[in-house]
N, CA, C and O of each residue as an XYZ file, in Angstrom:
376
protein
N      17.828    -21.542     -8.618
C      17.715    -22.230     -9.892
C      18.960    -21.909    -10.728
O      19.467    -20.788    -10.697
N      19.432    -22.886    -11.456
C      20.626    -22.737    -12.288
C      20.330    -21.863    -13.509
O      19.264    -21.972    -14.116
N      21.280    -20.997    -13.862
C      21.165    -20.160    -15.051
C      22.092    -20.682    -16.129
O      23.218    -21.089    -15.845
N      21.620    -20.670    -17.363
C      22.498    -20.971    -18.496
C      22.401    -19.792    -19.460
O      21.314    -19.306    -19.772
N      23.569    -19.348    -19.921
C      23.626    -18.195    -20.816
C      23.814    -18.662    -22.251
O      24.687    -19.475    -22.553
N      22.987    -18.137    -23.108
C      23.179    -18.397    -24.524
C      24.367    -17.573    -25.013
O      24.751    -16.584    -24.388
N      24.932    -17.985    -26.114
C      26.098    -17.296    -26.662
C      25.785    -15.823    -26.920
O      26.638    -14.964    -26.700
N      24.575    -15.525    -27.384
C      24.198    -14.135    -27.656
C      24.284    -13.304    -26.382
O      24.757    -12.168    -26.417
N      23.836    -13.853    -25.263
C      23.892    -13.129    -23.989
C      25.337    -12.876    -23.576
O      25.670    -11.787    -23.109
N      26.195    -13.878    -23.746
C      27.606    -13.709    -23.409
C      28.245    -12.624    -24.267
O      29.019    -11.811    -23.762
N      27.928    -12.605    -25.561
C      28.460    -11.578    -26.460
C      27.949    -10.197    -26.070
O      28.708     -9.228    -26.078
N      26.667    -10.105    -25.729
C      26.101     -8.825    -25.294
C      26.871     -8.287    -24.093
O      27.262     -7.120    -24.073
N      27.085     -9.132    -23.100
C      27.773     -8.710    -21.879
C      29.198     -8.259    -22.197
O      29.646     -7.225    -21.702
N      29.908     -9.025    -23.018
C      31.277     -8.660    -23.389
C      31.338     -7.317    -24.105
O      32.211     -6.498    -23.821
N      30.406     -7.090    -25.040
C      30.391     -5.841    -25.807
C      30.088     -4.633    -24.914
O      30.741     -3.594    -25.015
N      29.101     -4.785    -24.049
C      28.724     -3.674    -23.174
C      29.843     -3.394    -22.167
O      30.156     -2.235    -21.898
N      30.439     -4.439    -21.614
C      31.565     -4.270    -20.699
C      32.678     -3.456    -21.372
O      33.177     -2.486    -20.801
N      33.058     -3.857    -22.579
C      34.137     -3.166    -23.300
C      33.773     -1.707    -23.555
O      34.620     -0.825    -23.423
N      32.520     -1.450    -23.919
C      32.096     -0.075    -24.198
C      32.204      0.783    -22.936
O      32.749      1.886    -22.983
N      31.689      0.286    -21.813
C      31.759      1.055    -20.568
C      33.200      1.243    -20.091
O      33.554      2.319    -19.609
N      34.026      0.216    -20.219
C      35.429      0.340    -19.808
C      36.157      1.374    -20.667
O      37.041      2.075    -20.175
N      35.789      1.473    -21.948
C      36.434      2.456    -22.825
C      36.029      3.880    -22.467
O      36.743      4.828    -22.792
N      34.905      4.033    -21.811
C      34.431      5.364    -21.410
C      35.076      5.804    -20.101
O      35.467      6.961    -19.946
N      35.182      4.851    -19.147
C      35.801      5.163    -17.856
C      36.255      3.868    -17.197
O      35.478      2.924    -17.052
N      37.492      3.835    -16.811
C      38.051      2.654    -16.169
C      37.233      2.313    -14.915
O      36.971      3.175    -14.076
N      36.845      1.063    -14.809
C      36.068      0.606    -13.663
C      34.572      0.581    -13.910
O      33.835     -0.109    -13.205
N      34.116      1.330    -14.908
C      32.674      1.359    -15.179
C      32.195      0.025    -15.755
O      31.074     -0.406    -15.482
N      33.036     -0.619    -16.545
C      32.693     -1.939    -17.062
C      32.569     -2.953    -15.938
O      31.693     -3.817    -15.963
N      33.454     -2.842    -14.947
C      33.381     -3.733    -13.784
C      32.090     -3.505    -13.004
O      31.481     -4.457    -12.516
N      31.674     -2.252    -12.889
C      30.410     -1.938    -12.207
C      29.238     -2.548    -12.981
O      28.285     -3.045    -12.381
N      29.313     -2.507    -14.312
C      28.278     -3.127    -15.134
C      28.215     -4.629    -14.857
O      27.129     -5.184    -14.688
N      29.380     -5.288    -14.809
C      29.406     -6.728    -14.539
C      28.832     -7.056    -13.163
O      28.141     -8.062    -13.007
N      29.110     -6.227    -12.177
C      28.536     -6.451    -10.838
C      27.010     -6.343    -10.882
O      26.308     -7.108    -10.222
N      26.511     -5.396    -11.658
C      25.070     -5.237    -11.793
C      24.448     -6.463    -12.479
O      23.383     -6.934    -12.080
N      25.121     -6.965    -13.507
C      24.647     -8.171    -14.195
C      24.649     -9.358    -13.231
O      23.680    -10.114    -13.166
N      25.738     -9.515    -12.486
C      25.834    -10.625    -11.527
C      24.738    -10.544    -10.461
O      24.155    -11.563    -10.092
N      24.458     -9.339     -9.971
C      23.397     -9.166     -8.971
C      22.039     -9.542     -9.564
O      21.214    -10.170     -8.899
N      21.817     -9.159    -10.805
C      20.560     -9.507    -11.472
C      20.451    -11.018    -11.649
O      19.392    -11.597    -11.408
N      21.548    -11.659    -12.069
C      21.538    -13.114    -12.226
C      21.237    -13.806    -10.896
O      20.480    -14.775    -10.855
N      21.827    -13.310     -9.819
C      21.595    -13.913     -8.507
C      20.123    -13.811     -8.125
O      19.537    -14.773     -7.630
N      19.532    -12.651     -8.355
C      18.119    -12.480     -8.005
C      17.221    -13.354     -8.876
O      16.268    -13.960     -8.388
N      17.534    -13.412    -10.169
C      16.763    -14.266    -11.073
C      16.876    -15.730    -10.631
O      15.888    -16.464    -10.648
N      18.070    -16.146    -10.241
C      18.270    -17.520     -9.789
C      17.474    -17.853     -8.542
O      16.983    -18.972     -8.387
N      17.345    -16.859     -7.638
C      16.587    -17.078     -6.395
C      15.081    -17.019     -6.620
O      14.325    -17.814     -6.062
N      14.661    -16.070     -7.442
C      13.223    -15.832     -7.666
C      12.961    -15.621     -9.160
O      12.690    -14.493     -9.572
N      13.033    -16.658     -9.968
C      12.964    -16.489    -11.421
C      11.656    -15.906    -11.949
O      11.629    -15.342    -13.043
N      10.591    -16.034    -11.196
C       9.303    -15.541    -11.697
C       8.943    -14.164    -11.149
O       7.810    -13.711    -11.313
N       9.894    -13.495    -10.499
C       9.617    -12.188     -9.909
C       9.432    -11.091    -10.974
O       8.686    -10.135    -10.761
N      10.101    -11.234    -12.094
C      10.022    -10.217    -13.145
C       8.908    -10.539    -14.120
O       8.599    -11.709    -14.342
N       8.300     -9.512    -14.707
C       7.143     -9.748    -15.576
C       7.521    -10.354    -16.930
O       8.646    -10.223    -17.412
N       6.541    -11.013    -17.508
C       6.690    -11.537    -18.864
C       6.605    -10.353    -19.810
O       5.659     -9.568    -19.762
N       7.612    -10.235    -20.675
C       7.655     -9.152    -21.659
C       6.962     -9.599    -22.944
O       6.048     -8.935    -23.432
N       7.401    -10.716    -23.475
C       6.825    -11.347    -24.669
C       6.786    -12.832    -24.360
O       7.827    -13.488    -24.322
N       5.605    -13.361    -24.141
C       5.443    -14.738    -23.696
C       6.332    -15.684    -24.489
O       6.222    -15.723    -25.714
N       7.195    -16.438    -23.853
C       7.418    -16.662    -22.431
C       8.614    -15.883    -21.870
O       9.096    -16.190    -20.780
N       9.092    -14.883    -22.608
C      10.323    -14.163    -22.247
C      10.047    -13.125    -21.159
O       9.132    -12.310    -21.274
N      10.857    -13.174    -20.106
C      10.777    -12.208    -19.008
C      11.892    -11.182    -19.141
O      12.913    -11.432    -19.782
N      11.678    -10.017    -18.524
C      12.638     -8.918    -18.597
C      12.973     -8.443    -17.193
O      12.088     -8.076    -16.420
N      14.292     -8.454    -16.865
C      14.774     -7.992    -15.560
C      15.692     -6.793    -15.786
O      16.810     -6.963    -16.273
N      15.245     -5.582    -15.443
C      16.102     -4.400    -15.639
C      17.286     -4.416    -14.676
O      17.169     -4.843    -13.527
N      18.422     -3.942    -15.169
C      19.619     -3.838    -14.329
C      19.559     -2.570    -13.494
O      18.981     -1.563    -13.905
N      20.160     -2.635    -12.325
C      20.292     -1.459    -11.461
C      21.416     -0.589    -12.008
O      22.502     -1.085    -12.308
N      21.150      0.719    -12.138
C      22.139      1.733    -12.518
C      22.454      1.802    -14.006
O      22.972      2.825    -14.454
N      22.177      0.794    -14.775
C      22.506      0.770    -16.199
C      21.229      0.566    -17.011
O      20.319     -0.138    -16.573
N      21.160      1.187    -18.210
C      19.936      1.090    -19.015
C      19.854     -0.199    -19.835
O      19.596     -0.170    -21.039
N      20.075     -1.310    -19.173
C      20.037     -2.616    -19.824
C      19.110     -3.542    -19.051
O      18.829     -3.335    -17.870
N      18.647     -4.564    -19.751
C      17.791     -5.573    -19.124
C      18.262     -6.958    -19.516
O      18.822     -7.166    -20.592
N      18.022     -7.904    -18.614
C      18.294     -9.315    -18.880
C      16.983     -9.928    -19.370
O      15.951     -9.822    -18.706
N      17.035    -10.561    -20.523
C      15.870    -11.246    -21.077
C      16.094    -12.744    -20.903
O      17.140    -13.274    -21.276
N      15.095    -13.420    -20.330
C      15.276    -14.829    -19.989
C      13.959    -15.578    -20.013
O      12.878    -14.989    -20.021
N      14.085    -16.899    -20.024
C      12.928    -17.797    -20.005
C      13.125    -18.782    -18.851
O      14.209    -19.339    -18.679
N      12.085    -18.987    -18.077
C      12.119    -19.968    -16.989
C      11.739    -21.330    -17.567
O      10.642    -21.518    -18.093
N      12.667    -22.263    -17.456
C      12.427    -23.635    -17.899
C      12.100    -24.488    -16.670
O      12.132    -23.988    -15.546
N      11.793    -25.741    -16.873
C      11.443    -26.605    -15.739
C      12.623    -26.833    -14.800
O      12.430    -26.968    -13.592
N      13.848    -26.879    -15.340
C      15.003    -27.199    -14.512
C      16.103    -26.133    -14.502
O      17.117    -26.305    -13.826
N      15.916    -25.035    -15.242
C      16.915    -23.968    -15.268
C      16.309    -22.692    -15.837
O      15.176    -22.677    -16.318
N      17.095    -21.624    -15.767
C      16.721    -20.349    -16.387
C      17.618    -20.166    -17.601
O      18.841    -20.269    -17.498
N      17.020    -19.897    -18.733
C      17.726    -19.734    -20.000
C      17.862    -18.224    -20.271
O      16.882    -17.568    -20.624
N      19.075    -17.678    -20.107
C      19.311    -16.244    -20.344
C      19.546    -16.057    -21.844
O      20.506    -16.584    -22.406
N      18.655    -15.301    -22.475
C      18.693    -15.130    -23.922
C      19.576    -13.973    -24.357
O      20.304    -14.081    -25.343
N      19.514    -12.852    -23.618
C      20.238    -11.649    -24.039
C      20.313    -10.648    -22.892
O      19.549    -10.712    -21.930
N      21.249     -9.734    -23.026
C      21.326     -8.554    -22.161
C      21.283     -7.387    -23.134
O      22.220     -7.165    -23.902
N      20.186     -6.646    -23.092
C      19.869     -5.716    -24.170
C      19.559     -4.330    -23.629
O      18.983     -4.191    -22.551
N      19.946     -3.300    -24.385
C      19.695     -1.912    -23.994
C      18.195     -1.655    -23.924
O      17.457     -2.004    -24.846
N      17.757     -1.059    -22.854
C      16.322     -0.878    -22.612
C      15.656      0.132    -23.538
O      14.436      0.102    -23.700
N      16.418      1.008    -24.138
C      15.809      2.004    -25.020
C      15.799      1.594    -26.482
O      15.214      2.278    -27.321
N      16.435      0.497    -26.779
C      16.412     -0.003    -28.149
C      15.151     -0.812    -28.366
O      14.587     -1.392    -27.438
N      14.732     -0.832    -29.599
C      13.578     -1.661    -29.934
C      13.988     -3.118    -29.760
O      14.959     -3.564    -30.372
N      13.263     -3.862    -28.934
C      13.678     -5.248    -28.674
C      13.687     -6.105    -29.928
O      12.781     -6.036    -30.758
N      14.718     -6.903    -30.043
C      14.770     -7.840    -31.155
C      13.984     -9.088    -30.756
O      13.657     -9.280    -29.585
N      13.698     -9.902    -31.709
C      13.003    -11.156    -31.429
C      13.995    -12.145    -30.837
O      15.092    -12.331    -31.365
N      13.611    -12.764    -29.762
C      14.454    -13.740    -29.118
C      13.920    -15.126    -29.396
O      12.717    -15.369    -29.307
N      14.814    -16.029    -29.733
C      14.443    -17.431    -29.883
C      14.280    -18.017    -28.493
O      15.270    -18.265    -27.804
N      13.061    -18.239    -28.081
C      12.800    -18.768    -26.744
C      12.766    -20.263    -26.828
O      12.560    -20.934    -25.817
């Protein structure tokens, strides 16, 4: 299934990438690989992850304390945000 990223999700990814790269060269790239792997799995099996707040689903990233928040639509997956798992979740416009 096709994924579409909202601007907020793109900004989240850019900010987290920059933060990890500033801590250690290559760590931001590892974060991006983890995000890409999560997107691939969501695209193949969009309903595999549980609903966090109806209709928003949460897919935790491997190795990083972040999750992809998304909604399954009839013809695509709408990625709302990539958010730190220990932060209090903000309200997402689904």
